[in-house]
C-alpha positions as CSV (number, residue, x, y, z in Angstrom):
1,M,14.8,-15.9,11.4
2,S,17.5,-18.4,12.4
3,H,18.4,-22.0,13.2
4,L,19.6,-22.8,16.8
5,D,20.5,-26.0,18.6
6,T,21.3,-24.9,22.1
7,E,21.6,-21.5,23.8
8,E,25.3,-22.2,24.8
9,H,26.3,-22.7,21.2
10,A,23.9,-20.1,19.8
11,P,26.4,-17.5,18.5
12,A,28.6,-20.1,16.9
13,R,25.8,-22.2,15.2
14,H,23.4,-19.3,14.3
15,V,22.6,-19.3,10.5
16,P,21.0,-16.1,9.2
17,V,18.3,-16.2,6.6
18,L,19.2,-15.1,3.0
19,P,22.8,-14.2,3.9
20,A,24.1,-13.8,0.3
21,E,21.0,-12.0,-0.9
22,T,21.2,-9.6,2.0
23,L,24.8,-8.7,1.3
24,E,24.0,-8.2,-2.3
25,A,21.1,-5.8,-1.4
26,L,23.1,-3.8,1.1
27,A,26.5,-3.9,-0.8
28,P,28.5,-2.8,2.3
29,R,31.5,-0.7,1.7
30,A,34.6,-0.1,3.7
31,G,34.2,2.6,6.3
32,G,30.4,2.7,6.0
33,R,27.8,3.0,8.7
34,Y,25.0,0.4,8.9
35,L,21.9,-0.2,11.0
36,D,20.6,-3.7,11.9
37,G,17.2,-3.0,13.5
38,T,16.7,-6.7,14.4
39,L,20.1,-7.7,15.5
40,G,19.0,-11.1,16.9
41,L,22.0,-13.3,17.3
42,G,24.2,-11.2,15.1
43,G,24.4,-13.4,12.0
44,H,23.7,-10.7,9.4
45,A,25.7,-8.1,11.4
46,A,28.8,-10.4,11.4
47,S,28.5,-10.8,7.6
48,I,28.2,-7.0,7.0
49,L,31.2,-6.2,9.3
50,S,33.3,-9.0,7.7
51,A,32.5,-7.9,4.1
52,A,33.3,-4.2,4.8
53,P,36.6,-3.5,6.6
54,G,36.5,-0.5,8.9
55,S,32.7,-0.3,8.7
56,K,30.6,0.4,11.8
57,L,27.3,-1.1,12.9
58,C,24.5,0.0,15.2
59,G,22.5,-3.1,16.4
60,L,19.0,-2.9,18.0
61,D,16.9,-5.6,19.6
62,R,14.0,-5.7,22.0
63,D,15.1,-9.1,23.4
64,G,17.8,-8.6,26.0
65,Q,18.8,-12.3,25.9
66,A,19.4,-12.2,22.2
67,L,21.3,-8.9,22.6
68,A,23.7,-10.5,25.1
69,L,24.4,-13.4,22.8
70,A,25.0,-11.0,19.9
71,R,27.6,-9.2,22.0
72,Q,29.4,-12.5,22.3
73,R,29.3,-13.3,18.7
74,L,30.4,-9.8,17.6
75,A,33.2,-9.5,20.2
76,A,35.8,-9.8,17.4
77,F,34.5,-6.5,16.0
78,D,34.9,-4.6,19.2
79,G,35.1,-0.9,18.6
80,R,33.0,-1.2,15.4
81,T,29.7,-2.2,17.0
82,H,27.2,-0.4,19.1
83,F,24.3,-2.1,20.8
84,F,21.0,-0.7,21.9
85,H,18.2,-2.5,23.8
86,C,15.1,-0.9,22.2
87,R,12.5,-1.3,19.5
88,Y,13.7,-0.9,15.9
89,S,11.1,1.8,15.4
90,R,13.1,4.0,17.8
91,F,16.3,3.7,15.7
92,A,16.5,7.5,15.3
93,E,17.1,7.9,19.0
94,A,20.0,5.4,18.8
95,L,21.5,7.1,15.8
96,K,21.3,10.5,17.5
97,A,23.0,9.1,20.6
98,L,25.8,8.0,18.3
99,R,25.8,11.4,16.5
100,W,25.3,9.7,13.2
101,D,23.5,11.9,10.7
102,N,22.8,9.0,8.3
103,V,23.5,5.3,7.6
104,D,24.7,3.8,4.3
105,G,22.5,0.8,4.8
106,A,19.7,-0.5,7.0
107,L,18.5,-4.0,7.5
108,L,15.3,-5.6,9.1
109,D,14.8,-9.3,9.6
110,I,11.2,-9.2,10.9
111,G,9.6,-12.1,12.8
112,V,10.4,-14.4,15.7
113,S,13.9,-16.0,16.2
114,S,14.7,-19.6,16.8
115,L,16.0,-18.6,20.2
116,Q,12.6,-17.5,21.1
117,L,10.8,-20.4,19.5
118,D,13.0,-23.1,21.0
119,E,12.5,-21.9,24.6
120,S,9.1,-23.0,25.9
121,G,9.3,-20.5,28.8
122,R,8.9,-17.6,26.3
123,G,5.5,-18.9,25.2
124,F,6.0,-18.4,21.5
125,S,5.7,-22.0,20.4
126,F,2.9,-24.6,20.9
127,Y,5.4,-27.6,20.6
128,G,6.5,-27.1,24.2
129,D,4.3,-26.3,27.2
130,G,5.0,-22.9,28.7
131,P,3.3,-19.7,30.0
132,L,1.3,-17.6,27.6
133,D,3.8,-14.7,27.4
134,M,5.0,-14.0,23.7
135,R,6.6,-10.7,24.7
136,M,9.9,-10.1,22.9
137,D,10.9,-7.9,25.8
138,Q,9.7,-9.7,29.0
139,H,10.8,-6.8,31.2
140,S,8.8,-4.1,29.2
141,G,5.7,-4.3,31.4
142,E,3.5,-4.7,28.4
143,L,0.5,-6.9,28.3
144,S,1.3,-10.5,27.5
145,A,-0.6,-13.1,25.4
146,W,-2.3,-14.3,28.6
147,H,-4.2,-11.0,28.7
148,W,-5.3,-11.3,25.1
149,V,-6.6,-14.9,25.6
150,N,-8.2,-14.3,29.0
151,R,-9.3,-10.7,29.0
152,E,-10.1,-9.5,25.5
153,S,-13.6,-9.5,24.2
154,F,-14.8,-12.1,21.7
155,A,-15.1,-9.5,18.9
156,R,-11.5,-8.2,19.4
157,L,-10.1,-11.7,19.7
158,K,-11.8,-12.8,16.5
159,E,-10.6,-9.7,14.7
160,C,-7.0,-10.3,15.9
161,I,-6.9,-13.9,14.8
162,A,-8.7,-13.2,11.5
163,T,-6.6,-10.2,10.5
164,L,-3.1,-10.9,11.8
165,G,-3.3,-14.6,11.5
166,E,-5.4,-14.7,8.4
167,E,-7.2,-17.6,10.0
168,P,-10.5,-18.7,8.3
169,Q,-11.7,-20.4,11.5
170,A,-11.2,-17.3,13.6
171,G,-14.8,-17.1,14.8
172,R,-14.9,-20.8,16.0
173,I,-11.5,-20.4,17.7
174,A,-12.4,-17.2,19.5
175,R,-15.8,-18.5,20.6
176,L,-14.3,-21.7,22.1
177,I,-11.6,-19.6,23.9
178,V,-14.2,-17.4,25.5
179,E,-16.4,-20.4,26.5
180,S,-13.4,-22.2,28.0
181,R,-12.0,-19.2,30.0
182,Q,-15.3,-18.8,31.7
183,K,-14.8,-22.1,33.4
184,A,-11.1,-21.7,34.1
185,P,-8.2,-19.4,33.0
186,I,-6.1,-20.5,30.0
187,D,-2.6,-20.3,31.4
188,S,-0.3,-22.4,29.1
189,T,0.6,-22.7,25.5
190,A,-0.4,-26.4,25.5
191,E,-4.0,-25.5,26.7
192,L,-4.4,-22.9,24.0
193,A,-3.1,-25.2,21.3
194,A,-5.4,-27.9,22.3
195,L,-8.4,-25.5,22.2
196,V,-7.5,-24.3,18.8
197,E,-7.1,-27.8,17.5
198,K,-10.5,-28.7,19.0
199,A,-12.1,-25.7,17.3
200,Y,-11.0,-26.8,13.9
201,P,-13.5,-28.9,12.0
202,P,-12.3,-32.6,11.6
203,A,-12.1,-32.2,7.8
204,W,-9.9,-29.2,8.2
205,R,-7.6,-31.0,10.7
206,A,-7.2,-33.9,8.3
207,K,-6.2,-31.6,5.4
208,A,-4.0,-29.2,7.4
209,R,-0.3,-29.1,6.4
210,R,0.6,-27.3,9.6
211,H,-0.6,-27.5,13.2
212,P,-4.0,-25.8,13.5
213,A,-2.7,-23.4,16.1
214,T,0.1,-22.0,13.9
215,R,-1.9,-18.9,12.7
216,T,-3.5,-18.2,16.0
217,F,-0.1,-18.2,17.8
218,Q,1.2,-16.0,15.1
219,A,-1.7,-13.5,15.4
220,L,-1.3,-13.3,19.2
221,R,2.4,-12.7,18.9
222,M,2.0,-9.9,16.4
223,A,-0.7,-8.3,18.5
224,V,1.3,-8.5,21.7
225,N,4.4,-7.0,20.2
226,D,2.6,-4.5,17.8
227,E,4.7,-5.8,14.9
228,L,2.8,-4.1,12.1
229,G,2.8,-0.8,14.0
230,E,6.6,-1.1,14.6
231,L,7.2,-1.7,10.9
232,R,4.9,1.2,9.8
233,R,6.7,3.7,12.1
234,F,10.1,2.5,10.9
235,L,9.2,2.9,7.2
236,D,7.8,6.4,7.9
237,E,11.3,7.6,9.1
238,I,14.0,5.5,7.6
239,L,14.1,7.2,4.2
240,A,15.2,10.5,5.7
241,W,18.2,8.7,7.3
242,L,19.5,7.1,4.0
243,P,21.8,9.3,1.9
244,V,22.1,9.2,-1.9
245,G,23.3,5.7,-2.6
246,G,22.0,4.4,0.8
247,R,20.3,1.0,0.7
248,L,17.6,-0.8,2.6
249,A,16.9,-4.5,2.9
250,V,13.9,-6.0,4.6
251,I,13.3,-9.7,5.2
252,T,9.7,-10.6,6.0
253,F,7.8,-13.7,6.7
254,H,4.2,-12.6,7.1
255,S,2.2,-11.5,4.0
256,L,0.8,-8.4,5.7
257,E,4.4,-7.2,6.5
258,D,5.5,-8.0,3.0
259,R,2.6,-6.0,1.5
260,M,3.3,-3.0,3.8
261,V,7.0,-3.0,2.7
262,K,6.1,-3.4,-1.0
263,Q,3.6,-0.5,-0.9
264,A,6.1,1.8,0.8
265,M,8.8,1.0,-1.7
266,R,6.5,1.6,-4.7
267,R,5.4,4.9,-3.2
268,W,9.0,6.0,-2.9
269,A,9.9,4.8,-6.4
270,E,7.1,6.5,-8.2
271,G,7.6,9.7,-10.2
272,C,4.7,12.0,-11.1
273,R,1.9,11.9,-8.6
274,C,-0.5,14.1,-10.5
275,P,-4.1,12.8,-11.2
276,R,-4.4,10.8,-14.4
277,H,-6.7,13.3,-16.1
278,V,-3.9,16.0,-15.9
279,P,-2.1,15.9,-19.3
280,V,1.0,17.7,-18.1
281,C,2.9,17.0,-14.8
282,V,2.6,19.9,-12.4
283,C,3.9,18.2,-9.2
284,H,7.5,17.7,-10.7
285,H,7.9,14.8,-8.2
286,Q,11.0,12.7,-8.9
287,P,11.5,9.0,-7.8
288,E,13.4,8.9,-4.5
289,V,14.6,5.3,-4.8
290,R,15.2,2.6,-7.3
291,I,13.9,-0.8,-6.4
292,L,16.5,-3.6,-6.8
293,H,14.1,-6.5,-6.6
294,R,10.6,-6.0,-8.0
295,K,9.7,-9.5,-6.8
296,P,10.6,-10.9,-3.4
297,V,13.8,-12.9,-3.1
298,Q,13.1,-16.3,-1.5
299,A,15.5,-18.8,0.0
300,G,16.7,-21.5,-2.4
301,A,16.6,-25.2,-2.0
302,D,20.1,-25.4,-0.7
303,E,19.5,-22.9,2.1
304,L,16.2,-24.6,3.0
305,A,18.1,-27.9,3.3
306,V,20.5,-26.3,5.9
307,N,17.9,-24.0,7.6
308,S,14.4,-25.4,7.5
309,R,13.0,-22.2,9.0
310,A,14.3,-19.9,6.2
311,G,10.9,-19.5,4.7
312,S,11.3,-15.7,4.5
313,R,11.0,-13.3,1.6
314,G,13.5,-10.4,1.1
315,R,13.1,-7.1,-0.6
316,G,15.8,-4.5,-1.3
317,L,15.8,-0.9,-2.5
318,M,18.4,1.7,-3.2
319,L,18.3,5.5,-3.3
320,K,19.3,7.1,-6.6
321,K,23.1,7.1,-6.8
322,N,23.5,10.0,-9.1
323,A,21.6,13.3,-8.6
324,A,22.6,14.4,-12.2
325,A,21.1,11.3,-13.6
326,N,17.9,12.0,-11.7
327,Q,17.7,15.5,-13.2
328,Q,18.5,14.2,-16.7
329,R,15.8,11.5,-16.4
330,G,13.5,14.1,-15.0
331,G,14.3,16.5,-17.8
332,R,13.5,13.8,-20.4
333,G,10.2,13.1,-18.7
334,W,9.4,16.8,-18.6
335,L,10.0,17.1,-22.3
336,L,7.9,14.1,-23.0
337,A,5.1,15.4,-20.8
338,L,5.3,18.8,-22.5
339,A,5.1,17.2,-26.0
340,L,2.1,15.1,-24.9
341,G,0.5,18.2,-23.4
342,L,0.9,20.2,-26.6
343,L,-0.5,17.3,-28.6
344,S,-3.5,17.1,-26.3
345,C,-4.1,20.8,-26.5
346,M,-4.0,20.6,-30.4
347,V,-6.4,17.8,-30.4
348,M,-8.7,19.6,-28.0
349,G,-8.5,22.7,-30.2
350,L,-9.4,20.9,-33.3
351,V,-12.4,19.3,-31.6
352,L,-13.6,22.7,-30.4
353,V,-13.1,24.3,-33.8
354,W,-15.0,21.4,-35.5
355,S,-17.8,21.6,-32.9
356,N,-18.0,25.4,-33.5
357,I,-18.2,24.9,-37.3
358,E,-21.0,22.4,-36.9
359,R,-22.8,24.8,-34.5
360,M,-22.4,27.6,-37.0
361,D,-23.8,25.5,-39.8
362,T,-26.8,24.5,-37.8
363,T,-27.5,28.1,-36.7
364,Y,-27.3,29.3,-40.3
365,F,-29.9,26.8,-41.6
366,I,-32.1,27.4,-38.6
367,N,-32.1,31.2,-39.3
368,I,-33.0,30.6,-43.0
369,A,-35.9,28.4,-42.0
370,Q,-37.1,31.0,-39.4
371,N,-36.9,33.8,-42.0
372,E,-38.9,31.8,-44.5
373,L,-41.6,31.0,-41.9
374,R,-41.7,34.7,-40.9
375,E,-42.2,35.8,-44.5
376,R,-45.0,33.3,-44.9
377,H,-46.8,34.5,-41.8
378,T,-46.4,38.2,-43.0
379,L,-47.9,37.3,-46.5
380,R,-50.7,35.4,-44.9
381,A,-51.5,38.4,-42.7
382,K,-51.5,40.7,-45.7
383,L,-53.9,38.4,-47.6
384,E,-56.2,38.2,-44.6
385,V,-56.4,42.0,-44.4
386,E,-57.0,42.2,-48.2
387,R,-59.8,39.6,-47.9
388,E,-61.5,41.5,-45.2
389,R,-61.4,44.7,-47.2
390,L,-62.7,43.1,-50.3
391,L,-65.6,41.4,-48.4
392,S,-66.7,44.5,-46.7
393,P,-70.3,45.7,-47.7
394,Y,-69.0,49.1,-48.8
395,E,-66.5,47.6,-51.2
396,L,-69.0,45.2,-52.6
397,R,-71.5,47.9,-53.4
398,R,-68.8,50.1,-54.9
399,R,-67.6,47.3,-57.2
400,A,-71.2,46.5,-58.2
401,D,-72.0,50.1,-59.1
402,E,-68.6,50.3,-60.9
403,F,-69.3,47.3,-63.2
404,G,-73.1,47.7,-63.3
405,M,-73.8,44.6,-61.3
406,R,-76.3,43.7,-58.7
407,E,-75.2,43.6,-55.1
408,P,-74.2,40.0,-54.2
409,R,-76.2,37.9,-51.8
410,P,-74.6,36.7,-48.6
411,G,-74.4,33.1,-49.9
412,Q,-72.3,34.3,-52.8
413,V,-69.9,36.1,-50.6
414,R,-69.1,33.0,-48.5
415,R,-67.6,31.3,-51.5
416,M,-64.9,34.0,-51.7
417,E,-62.5,32.4,-49.2
418,I,-58.8,32.3,-49.3
419,R,-57.4,28.8,-49.7
């Protein structure tokens, strides 16, 4: 999130990530109200307040130490800033306490700050030896990374490292952690980093561009602080607090967080939600937002040269500015859907008519054939009756007497068969 040399000079030397891109996404205006859900050391907040005279800002952070340093940095904006020590998923409580019914812009810079990484006592980094803590709020009473490493089962530990850390060697790492803690508890970041490095195959260690423990520490930090759950709860509520024209900017570092934000923005920006097989829209759902950046905005080479930790990705979205434009766009879409629906109905009608004509033709020829067959059966039956009559003994004697002939013998009668 930031670059930091020492805690004493933190407010003065703090460099926020993607500062110009964030201001462009939020477009702060004079007198507006803004929410910074991850205040940190106040770098983005200072930029927003400086760019928009008379604007007010509500800053949230779980880290009490960072919140105190942000107060120092933003002291020049006294009367325009409000600070709350809480999770950013609970932003609604803070806004209700201020009696704000909406905010013109909201910002999230998700991840761990340089202040937390540079202090070995926080347990976020493996470059310095410290306790396995990793809690952003050390006074929250929540379970620390020590609990995850020394108490969780092999299956859950493996799932955490594989899912949140996207670590291909999650099974080997979790197995070695479980075997080692049976001998003695794993208490420090240096011990855990050494175990993870040992679990890595030699070929993987030789090719690794980063320390083998990077993904494992990231996974444990995200699990301890429920970072994905925080983001999900925030995205579920923030849209209701943004008015028409309100903007949201989210800076992410982890691919899972970026994917979650992208999916939420696409869901908000989509129009009709009817199934694809329905030819005409019946839901009449209109897009709620317009996405400013379809692709993530990344830090440039100049920014990376100044801040080597600025490897984040930013996404911004904006609610529709003009309700009339929404209705007009929706009306055109409705007309197009109606035209397509009528065309589909016409095509389906023609298909049905053609199929009925074919069915009628087939039925007509079948009836003719059946009538001919029936007539043949009737004629054959009549011939059989006539044959039986002619071959009867009485008829033969009568015909013989009539024509003065002798009565035919049985052999002669057999030749009189119908062919």
